[in-house]
N, C-alpha and C positions, 0 to 999 in steps of 0.2 A: 526482927534477923533472928540469924542462927552462928552458932559458932558453932567451930568444929577442931576442940582441944586438942585433939591425937595429932591431926595433918592440919593444925594451927590455920584451918575454915575461919573469912567469914566473910557472910550472907549477909543484906541489906535489902530490903524488898519494902517497897512503895508503893503503896494501892491508890488507883483518882483518877479522877473523873476525867477532864481533862484538863487538870493545869497539871503540865510538863512542871512550870520550872515551877513552882512551887512543891513542885514531891526533891528536885532539885532540890532546895535553897533547903530542906529538911531533910535529905541525906548529909547535905554538906553539914548542916549543925550536929547530929546526929557524930560524923566525923569528927567534929570537934568536940565533943562534950566523949566520946571516948579511945582520944588520941591514940594514951598509949595502947590496947588493943587492938588497932588503928595496923603500927607499928609492927607489933609482936607477929602479924599474923603474913605468911606467906602467902598463901590466895583468901584475893579480896576483891570483893563483885557486889553492886550493887543494882538492884531492878527496878525499877519505873513500869510497872500495869498498868496505864488508863482506858478508861474506856474506847477513848478515840485521843487521837494525834495527829491536828489538824496540818493539814501540808504547807503553809507558808512557816511553820517551824520546823522542820524534818530537815533542811540544815543546820537551823540552828543546834540541837541534838546532834550530828554528828562530831561540831565546834566541841560543843562541852565533852562530849563519851571523851576525844583526845587528850582536853582537856583535865580531864577525871584521871587516865590514864595517867599522866604527865607528871605533873602537881596530888596526888594520892596513891595510884599505884595502884588501884581502881579501874574494877573495868565492867564500865556502867553498859548493861544492855533497857534497852527503854523496848518495850514489846507490848503491843494494842491487843487487851482484850485478855488474852492468853497464856502465861509463857511454861512451859516446862527446858527441865535446865535439868543433867545426867556430870554429876560430880565430876564423875570417872573419869569419864574421858568430852567434859568438858564444851557439850555441848549443849547449845540452844535449839528448841522447836518451838 
């Protein structure tokens, strides 16, 4: 996890093998543990970087991404193998 106090930015990163569902649950647990910090942050991101995402769960991931934004105000991003994030322009590669 990365916390940038000056910009009130919170970035959570979960690296996993193939178990995206487990990674989502771990991020949810982290959110509950750090709820006061999450609530104070104005920019919130959660990254899951698995080695592989099964095509069968792609649509479920899209649903969870929308749910994270709605429930927690956190942008959830799932990128296989490698993920670059530029905080200045909020661009994910």
